[in-house]
Each structure stands twice: as structure tokens, then as C-alpha cells.
N, C-alpha and C positions, 0 to 999 in steps of 0.2 A: 739605412740602405735604400737607395732609390729604385724606381721601376724603369724598365726599358721596354720599348715598343708599346703597342696599343693593348696591354693586358688589363684584365678586370681587376679593380682594386679589391683587396681582401676585406671581408667584413667578419672579423673574428668576434665570437661571442664567448667570452671567458667568465661571465658572471652568472653561472647556472646553479649556484648553491649546491655543489656536488657533495658536500659533507652529509647532507640529509639523505642522499641516494646511495651512498657507498655501503657495500655489504661487509660486515665485520664477522669475525670468526673467534670471538672471545670465549665461546662456549665449547671450544674443541676438547679441552681436557675432560669436561663433564660428559660430552657425547661419547668420547672414547670409553669412559668408564661404564656408561649405560649400555653401549654395544657389547662390551665384554661380559657384563652381567646377563644380558639377554642371551648371549651365546651359551653361557654356562647353564642358564635356566632351560634353554631349548634342549641341550645335550642331556640334562637330567630327565627332562620330560620324555625324550625319545628312548631312554633306557639303554638297552644293550644293542641298539642298532649300530651297524658298522660306521666307522668315522667318515669314510668316503664311499661314493657309489662305485660299483664295479664297471670298468671300462675295458675295451679290447686292447690287445697289444698290436700295434701297427708299426710299419717301417716309416721313417721320416722321408720327406720328399727330396727329390733331385739326386743325381748320381753322387754328389758330394756327401750327403748325409744319410743315404739309404741303408748304410750299415748299422745305423742306430735304431733302437727300438724305443718307442714311447707310447703313452696312453692315447688311444683314439677317442673320437666323439661318442660312438656307441656301437653296439653289436648289430650285425646285419640280421635280417629275418631268416636267411639260410642257416646261419650259425645257431640261432635260437632253435630252429626246427630240428637240426641235427642233434642238439643237446637235449631235446625233449622239453623245451620251455616255451610256453605261449607268450606272445608279445605283451598282452595285458598283464599276465602273471609276472613277467619280468620287471615291469615298472613297479609292481607292488612289493618286490623283494629286493630292491636296490640295484637292479641291473639297468643300465642306460641302453636304449634302443635307438638306432639311427636307420630309418627305412631307406635313406638315399644312398648309403654306402653299399658298395659291391665288392665281392670277393674276386680278386684277380689272380690268386694262386691257391693251390690245394694245401701247400705248407702253412700259409698264413691262416687259412680257414681251420685247419686241424689244430693249430696252436690255440686259437680262440675257443674252439669247441672244448678242448681239454681244460681251458681256463674256466669255462662255464660249469663243466662237470665237477671240477675241484671245488668251486664256490658252492654249488648245490649240495655237495657231500658234507661240507662244513656248516651249512646253513641250518639254523634252528629257528623255526617260526613259532612263537608263543601264541596259543589260542586266546581269543578275546574272552571266551567263556571256557574255563577249564573243564566243566562238566559236559559241554557240547562242542568238542573240537570239530572244525570244518575240514574239508578235503584240502590236503597240503600242509596242515598244521602238524607240528611235532608232538609226539606223545611219549609217555613212559620215561625211560632213563635219559632220553635226549634233553628233557627239560631241566634235569639236574646236572648235566655235563658241564665241565669247565668252559667258560666263554672267553673268546678273544675278539677284540674289536679291530684288530689290525687287518689291513687289506692284503689280498694275494699279491705277492711281488711279481714284477714283470719277468718274463723268461730271458735267459741270456741271449745277446744278439747273435751269437754263432756258437756252434759246438766245436770245441778244439779237437783236432786230430793228432794222433801220435805221429812223429816223423817216420818216414819210410823212404825206401829207394825208388827212384823213378823207373818205371818199366820201359822196356824197349818200344812197346806199342805207343806209350805216351810220348816218348822221345821223338818218334817218327810222325806223330800227329801234327798236322798243320792247321792250327786254329784259325789264323787269318784267312787262309785260302778257303777253308770250309765255310766260314761266314760269308765270304764274297760269293761263293757258288750258291749258297742257300738264298741269298738276297737276289742274285740274278735269276734263279729259278722262280722265285716268288714274283719278281717283276715281269718276267716273260711268260707267266702261266697262261694268260689270255691269248697271246699270240700262238703259243704251242697248241692250245685247244682248237683254235681256228684252223691251223695247218693240218692237224689230225682230221678234223671234220671234212676239210676240203679234199684231203687225200682219200678218205673213205668214200666220199661222193664220186671221185674220179674212178676209183676201182669198181664201184657199183655200176657206173655208166659203161665201163669196158665190158663187164659181164653181160650187159644187155646186148 
């Protein structure tokens, strides 16, 4: 194939001995086995620790998926405070903390607080020294109670309601018109305050 116009001639370098620099992966089966054995050894060493860390129940993003509930990154500081758990203590007992997350609804906050309280009620903390238990360690019959390593399941995405008849008040309610009125009121709030202030000032001047 010939070249057209005044282009630079190609200077291809194909003799680079690439075989000596290629990365092989012939040890994949052996590494897979070693990773599996390491996981088993770590699980045995951890003992009765839960299989997974506790994470909050959050709504998925966007209008399309917000009806679904999934595990979030970590609990907020407000949720931990309401459940009576310190942020340093939480990390030590398998609770993930996310200081950046914010609670945008009281319902979501209440769900996660209940999740934390249920986890704390089921939690058994074995003391390092059985003769000298520290604050927060379990004692007595709790140490011999049956143990489960399963995590707390996520709450249902919605609470089903029994079917009922529509009331006359609900039938007459205009949802779209109500939303438009509320949006208009919020949009014109500043102008309304300015008009009221001006009117009050005019009335004060008339009295003088």
C-alpha cells in the first residue's frame, strides 16, 4: 500500500522481545486455593464474630428506584446518638459509621435506630479476660446463650395496607392543584413579605 501526500514514513519497531515482558497467570488455581484457606483461617480466628458488618437501611436513588431498600455505607452520628452507641464503640462492635451521611427523613432515621437497638440487644461481647470483664462486655448467662452469626435482615420496603373504600373527602381532594398552590406560595414568599412590610410602613406613616 502506497502513501499519499507529504506524510511521515512509519518507523515501526516490532522486535522488542515481548515474550520476556509478558505477565502470565499460571498460578491462578494455586492462588485461588490459598485465598480460600486464608479466609477459612481468618473466620476461625475471629470466632463468633458476625459474618458481615451492620449497615443502615437506605432508599435507592432516583424516582425510579427509591421504592427499593438496600444497605447503605454507614450509620449517621445522629442515629448512633439516638441509639445510645458511641462512634468509637460502634466501630469496635461491627457497626459501620459514615460521618458524611445526613438524615433527610424522620421515618428513615427511626428505621435505622430500631435496627441498631435490635443489633445491640442480640450482641454478645466476650471479655478478653473472663475474670476481669470491662464495661460493655457480656457476663453471666449471655456468654452461654446460643449464638447466631447471621446478619439482621433489611426491613420491608413498604407496609402493605388492607383495601378500603375511598372517603368523600379523599375523592374531593385535588392533589395536583394543592401541589401547584404550595409551590406558588413558596416561590412568592419573598415578594409577599416585601408587600406586607411596605404596607405596614405606609400604615405607620399615615398614623403619624
